[in-house]
N, C-alpha and C positions, 0 to 999 in steps of 0.2 A: 430574425431571432431576438426575442425579448430576454434580458439577462438582467438579474438582480445581482448586484454586488454588495456585500455586507462587510464593512470594515469599521474600524473604531479610531478614536483620536482625531487629531488635526491633519486632514488630508493634504493640507497644503505644505506641510513639512518637506523639507528638502533632503530627507533620508531615503535609503535604498529601496524599501519595499514600496513607499508612497511615489517615488519616481517611477518605479516599475509600472505601477497601475496607471498613473497619468499617462505615460508614453503609450502603453498598449491600448488603453481604452479610447484615446484620443483617435488612434488608428482605426480601431474596430468601429467607432462611430462613423468614421469617414467611408467605411466599408458597408454601411447601413443598418448595423445592429443597434437595436435600442438597449441602452445600458443604463439602469438606474441605481445610482449609489445610494445605499442606506447605511447611515451612521447613528447607531441609536444611543451613543455614549463616549465618554472620554476612555482613554486607554488603560487606566489603572483597574485591577482586578475588583476593587470594591465598587467602581462605578460600572463595570461590566455585571456584576452579581444583581446590582440594583435596577439594571436596565432589561432584565430578561423577559418581563411581562411587557413591557413597552415595545420590545422588538416583535412580540407576537402580533401587535396591532399594526406594526409598520410594514410587515412582509407577509403577503398572502402567496404561497407557493403556487397555487393554481393560476396566477397571473403571468407566470414566467415559463419559458422554455427551459432555462438553466439558472440554477442558483450558484455564485461563486462566494465563497467563504474564505476571507483572509484568515489566516492561522492566528494572526494577533487577535482576532474575535472569537477564540475559541471558548471563552468562558461564558460569554453572552449568548452563544449560538449552541453550545452543547446540549441544553435541554430540548431543543427543538430540531436538531438535525435529522435524527432517525425519522420523526414525523414529516418533515419536509420531504425527505427522500421517497416516502409514500405516494407523493404527489407529482415530485418534479426531480430530475437529476440534480445532484449536488457535486460541484466540484471544489476541492480545497485548494487553495493558493498557498503554498508552503515555501515561503523564503527561508525559514529556519523554524526548527521546533523549539519552543521555549525552554524545554527541560533539556535540550542538548545545548543550547547556548548558555544556559544557566542551570549547571548540574544540581545546585543545592535547592532547586525547584522540583526535583524529581518527584518526590511523593505528592506534593500539592498539584502539579501538573496533570498526573496520570488520568484521573477521573475526568479531565476536560479533553485530553488527547484522543482517548478511545473512540468517542463518537465522529471526530475529526477523521480518524484513520479509516472509518467505515464508509466515507465518502465514495461516490461512483468512481470518481477519478481524482487523482491528487497531482496537481503540478506543481513540480519543484524547479529549481535553477541551476542545478548542477549535478553531475554523476555522484558527487559525494552526498548530496541531499537524497538522490535516489537509493543509495546503500543504506542510509539511515531509515529510510522508509521500510525497506525490505527487510532490515533487521527487526523492525517493529511488527512484521507480520503482513505487510501490505503486499498483495499479489504484484509481481512485475507488470502484468496486463493492466494493472489500474493506475500505472505512474506514467507520466509524461514530463520529460526534461525539457523546459523551455527557458534557455539562458537569457539574460538581458541583452540589450544591444549596448553599443558604446558611442555612438555617432550623434548624440543630441547636442552637443557643443561642438562637434568637429566634423569637418569634412575635408577630405584630401591628405596631402603628405606634409612634411616639414617637421623639424625638431624644435628645440627649445629657441626661443626668441634671443637673437644676439644684442647684448647691452653694453654700455660703456662704463658701467659704475664700478666694475671690478669684483662685485660681490658673487659668490656662489650661492644660489638660493635653493633651499630645499623647502619642499611643499608637503604639508600633511593636511589631508581632507578627511575629517572623521568627527563623529559624535563625542563628547566628553563622556564616556561610559567606561566602566572597568575593562570590559572585554575588548575595547578597541586600542588598548595599550598606551593612551596618551602620556600618561604618567611615566611609563617605562621610557618613552622617547624623551620625555624632558630630563630624566634623570640621565639618560644616555648623552644627551646634547650637552649638558652642563658638566659631564664628567671630563670632558677634554677643551683643549683650546679651540676656539672656533672663530678666530679673528678672520676677517675677509669673508665670513660666510653669514647666512641669516636664515632662520627657521620661520616660515609662515604657517600659523596654525588657522585653518578655515573649518567651520563646523559648528553645530549647536553645543552651547557650552553650559547650558542650565538643566540638563535633564537628570544630573545626580548632583545636587549641591555639594554634598560632602567630598565627593570625589573632584569636583571642580576646585573647591577650596584648597584641596591637597595640591593639585596642579599649580594653581596662582601662588601658592606659598613657595614652591620650589622655584618657580619663575622670579618672584620677587626677591629671593635670596641670591640670585645670579644676575644683577642688573645689567652686567656687560655681555651678557650671553646672546644678544641680537635675535630675540625671540619676539615675534609679531603675532599678536592674537587678534584676528579679524572677526570672528564669530561666522554666523551664516552670512552668506552673500548671494546675490542673484546669479543667474545663468551667465551673463555678460561678464561679471567680475571674475566667475570661477574660471570661464574660458581664458580671460587674460591671465589669472594667476597661472594656470597650467602652461601658457605660452611662455610665460617669463620665468618659470623655474628650470633648474638644472637638474633636479633629481626629486624623486618623490618617496616618502617614508610613511608607512603606516603599520606599526608592529602590532596588529590585531591578534587576540588570543583566539579568535573564533570569527568567522564570516560565513554567512550563507552562500554569498557569491563574492562580492566586492566589486561593485559598479566603478568605484573611483579608481581601482587598479586598472581597469579595461580602459577607462578613460585617460589615464595617466600613460599608459602604453601607446594609445593612438596619438598622443601628443609627443611621442619619442622620448619619454623620460625613463632613465635608468631607476630601478625600484629597490628598495629594502622593505621585505616582507617577512612575515613569520611562516614556519611550517605548520599552518592551522588550517584544518578543513579543505575545502576546495582550492585555496589560494595558491599552493604551488603549481597545480595544474594550470591554472588560469594565467599566470604570469610567465611561465616558462623559465628555463634555467639562464640562458644566455643574457637575458634583459634584467635579471634580478640577483640581488645578494639574498639568499634565504637564511635566515636565522632562527634558533630556537625561540618559541613563544616565552616572554617574560625575562629572556637573557639580556640583561641591560649592557653587560660588558660586550657580548656579540654585536648588539645594535650600534654601540660606540665606536667599535673597531670598523665596522662597515660604513659608519659616517666618516670616520678619518680617511678611509682609503678613497672613497668617492668624492669627497670635498676637495682631496689634494690631486687627484690624478684625472685631470682633464682628458687624457687620450683614453683611459679606460671608460669614463662616462661617454665619450664620443662612440666607442664600439658598442657599449651597451644600449645607446641610443638608437643605432641602426639596428640592433636586434629587436628592440621595443617596437619600431615601426613594422619590421617585417612579421613579428608575432601578431601584433594587432590586426594584420590583414587576414589572419585565419580566425577571427572572432566574429561573432554574429551581429548584424546591424538591426537596428530596432524595427524596420519594416519586416524582416524575416522573423523576429519575435513575435509581432502581432500576428503574421500569418499562420505561424506554428500554434499559437494560442486559440486562433479561430479554429485550426483543425481539431483541437482538443475539445472545444466546445461543441462543434458539429458531431464528435464521436459520441457524446453522450446525449445531446438533445434528442428529444423523442423516444429515448429509451425507455423500455417497459419498466414500471417499479418493480416487476418481478425479479428483474436483475439485482436490484438492491437486496432483495430478501435472500436470494441465492449467494450473494457474496457475504451477507452476514451469517448464513449457514456455513459457509466456508470457514469463517472465524471460530464458530462455536464447535465444529469438528476438528479444527486445529488444536482447540484448548483441550478437548477431552482425549486426544489420541495417546498421550503418554499414560493417562490413568488406565484406557484400554490395555495397552500393551504390558503394563506392570503386573497384570494378572496371568499372563501368557507363559507357562513354565517350558523353557527351552523348546518353543515351537519349532525353531530351525532344526534342532535335533531330531523331533518327531517326524518332520516331514523328510529329512535327510535318510531316515531309517525306512522310509516307505509309507508313513502315516498319511492320513487324509483328514481334512476338515470338513468334506463335503458329506450331506446327508443322502440316505437313498432316493429321497423323493427327486431330487435334482438330477441325480445319476440315471434314474429311470427315464425321466424325461428328455434328458440329453441324448441318450443312447451312445454308440460308439463315436468317439471323437478323436481316434488316433489318426494322426496326419492331417487333421483340419487346421484351419485358421480360425481362432477363436477370439471374439472381443468379449471382455469381462467389463460391463459397465458398473459404476459405482463399486469398485472392487475393494475399497477400504484399504487395510493394511496388507493384502495380498495372500492371507493364508489360502482361500479357496482359489485364488488365481494360480499358485503354484501347485495346489493339488490337481487342477485341471491340466497344467503343463505336465505334471508327472503321469497323467494318462495317455500322453502321446500328442496333445495338440500344441500348436504354435500359439502362445497366448499373448495378448495385449491387454493389460489393465488400465482403466482410466478411472481417476476419482477427483473430486473437487478438492480434497484436503491435502496441503502440501506436507503436512506432518504425516499422514497416512501413507502417502507415496514415498516419502523418505524411509518410513519404517519398512515398507514393501520391498525396496531396492535393497536394503541392507538384509532383509530376511532372505530373499533371492540368492544374495552372494553368500550367505552363512549356511543355506541349506543346499547349495549346489545345484540349484534348479533354475534353468534359464527362463526369463520371461520379461516382457519389456512393460515398463509402467510409466504412464503419461499423467501429468497433473494437469486437469483441465475440467471446467465446468462441462458437463455432457452436452449442453445445447451449443456452447462455443465450440467444442470439439466436433459436433457433427457438421458444424458450418465451415470452419476454417481447415480443420485438419482431414477430416473424411470425405466431405464433398467436393472441396476445392482440390485436394490432393488424389481423388479418385480411389482411396483405398477401399479395399472389399475384403468381407470375411464369410466364410462358411457357416459360422455359428455366432450369435450374439446371445449372451448370457447375462442375467442380473438376479439377485436373489436377497430376500430378507431385509425388509426396511427400505426399498426401492420407491415405489410409486407414491408414498406420503411426502417425499422431498421434490416432487415434480409439479412446478406450477402450470405447466402446458402439456397435456397428454397429447394433443395433436402433434405438436412440433417433435415431441420425443418419439412418437410412433412412426413418424414419416423420417425421422433420421435413422431409426433402425431398420426400415424397410430400404433407404437409400444406401447403406453400407453392407447390406447382405447380397451375396451373390446369388443370381437365379437358382432357385432350388435350395438356397440355404434356409436356415430355421432359427427361429427366435425361442429361447426358454427363459421363463420367468416363473420363480418361486417366491412368493410373498406372504406377509400376514393378512388375513382377511378383513376387510373393512367391517364386517358385521361385529368383530371383537371390539371396534371402537365405540361401539354403542354403550359399553358397560363400564363401570367404575371397577376399581382394585377388588371390591367385594362381590363383583359379578351381579351388581345392580343395574337395572336398565336406567341410564341416564341421558342418553342423546338419541336423536333420530340417525337413520341410516346415512353414513357420508355421501355427499354427492356435490358436483359442480366444482370441485378444487376450492372448497371454503378454506379460507386461510385460518389457521389456528396458531396464533403467538405462543411460543414456548419460552416464558421468561426465564426459567431455569436452564435452558439450553440443553444441548445434547447430554444425556446423562451417563453415568458409568453402569451401563447395562451388562457389560462383561462381567464386572465384579459382583453385580446383583444377581446373575443368572446362577450362582452357586456351582460353578463348574459345568454348567450346561453348554457354554460357549468356548470351553477350553479342553478340547479332547486331548491336548499333550498333557493335561495336569494343570491345576490352578494353584496360583501363588496368592497370598493375601494382598499383596500390592498396595496401590494407594487406598487410603481409608477416608471416608467423609468427603470425597471430591464434591466441589461446587464449582460449576462452570461459570465463568464471569461474563460469557458472551451468550445472549439470548439467540433463539433460532425461531423458524417458522416452519410449520407443517402444511400440507395441503390434504383436504379430505375428498377422496374419490370414491365411487362405487366400483364394484366389480364389473358391472355392465358397461360402464364408461371406458374402463381399460380395454375390455374385449372390442368395443366399438371403435375406439380409436385405432387399434391394431388392424380390424378388419378394413377401415376407411384407408388405411394406408396401404392397402394392397395385400395384407398378409391373410392367408387362410388358417383358421383356428382347427388344428388337428386334434388337440386334447385340452380338456378344461377340467381339472381335479380339484375337489374340496376335502380338507383333511380336519378331523375333530380333534386336532392337537397341535401343539406349536413345537417347532424344533428349538432346542436350546434355550430360549428365552421363557421366563416365568412372567406372563403378562399379568397374573393375577394371584391374589393371596391364596395359599392353601393348595397350589397346584401339585399335581401328583407325577413324580418322574418315573416314566417306564422304560424299558430296554431301548438303547439307541439315543439317549437324551431327549426322549420325546416328552413332553409336558401336557398332561391332561387336565381337565378341570376338576375341581374338588368333588368329593363324593356328594351326591344328591343334586349336583347342577346338571340340567339338561344339556344334552349334547349340542354344540353350535360349531359351525367350520371356524376354525382358527387360523388356517392357512389355505392357500389355493396354489395350484401350478397350472401354467399354460404352456403349449407348445403351438407355435404357429410358423407356417412356411411361405416362403416367396415363390411365387410360380415360376417355371422355366421360361 
């Protein structure tokens, strides 16, 4: 497997993310992977912006099986990420999201973060990191948690080294930047009497000159505080520092993980840490004094306690060693990272487009729902969102098990359930499925709703689980979202019971040949041609003028603009029929309709009874919808 790894800055630095990469990639190379590290520029935003064009010459996605992008390089990579994904799977390595670590960067970081979150897979280092990604709309299926190891400096047991100098040594390992809380620690240390104790500071001290100056000023004002500034050290010196320390303290206000905490635990050191991010879960309660972030008094009190109470330190040291045994070692980290790479290597670029479509549907769901006036009450009173065409093709469905593919927000699904079927709705949009479940509860109509890409659902849920249905149904805006008709049709056939039927009602591909004014502008769709939709999924519910809101229309969202682009796929009707037939389904009905149900595809369309939209006066009749019924042989 050939892997491109894109990062920025000085990769020889001894900070958490760079250490993680070095440990993991060294092991992956030993496993036979070819890993090319691509470093286009320094770490500053300005350097990244200047290096965008340079990176395009350094990285050819067609030469690799997987591209791994360090989240630190989000600025230089953002303009290229989506294009890379069209040729090669992209994995984002997210130790921390910059706008989470630095909330003041929220506005500036948003445009760089969005393409990163669209990666095929995102690797984070803690469950806390997973929750942050999910909160930003990343599907749980696209996230892998691969924590760091702890054993690069340490193998075996043992606690702090016994010394005869009589000093109690506190160790802090961390970069001198505000979120690491080094200044808080210095204020806490100098707040009390520390005779018989010493504080060793290890780590880069030049990343933030202003912050470093403030630290040095406080240290200089307390010359008797026994604070030793050692700066960055090599691995041998760091291992020795852990071995000689009696306790470890790092009052970080935010951590993506905290490798140094894990290493300190492995050396049997009692800890003082803050209740920030994943740290409390990592360090455990029995081995650690957890204090509020930024609370100098609490840090000082914990120092007072641990520096004077050797028995407490001994008990906490035993707990630290026991807790470290539960942590992951670097070999396991590399193995799990390799599993993540294998998961996406060779993945079809179509999956990338489907994932982007999921984001676009998520973004528009609230706008669509804003126009539906009391749909739950309408359904509860016996109303239905179904049109006569699908009712006719479906026939009697009472008592049948029915699968509704691409069910969107569930109005049709619940209308089918109202007719007596046991219904399962599947849709790619998290937001639409959430709305559907809420609608089911409020309407008092039972149905199961499952969030999934239909291709994944066929593979993992249906085929592997052996689930079967009497009827499979899909309607209105179905085929244009499918990159692979053959796999779709085979999935439908696989989940149908013998003698079961598939019903599809969709907009006719002939309509795609015309522009809004009914002028012929393109050829007949075929071959699944990709059609980028830069404007994303639109607010067609609001634009339907009540055509898609049988319960009544509300003004709702106005001027909606979708921030997430989408991709359509142009198929001809013959290709749909052929795919179903080749999947073993017998076509028993093929209908074409010279009108469109609900949607006003063209300017000047005339609404007739039943929310049927006909072309304007003087426009020749062309099919705007079609319906198919197909059966699986017994």
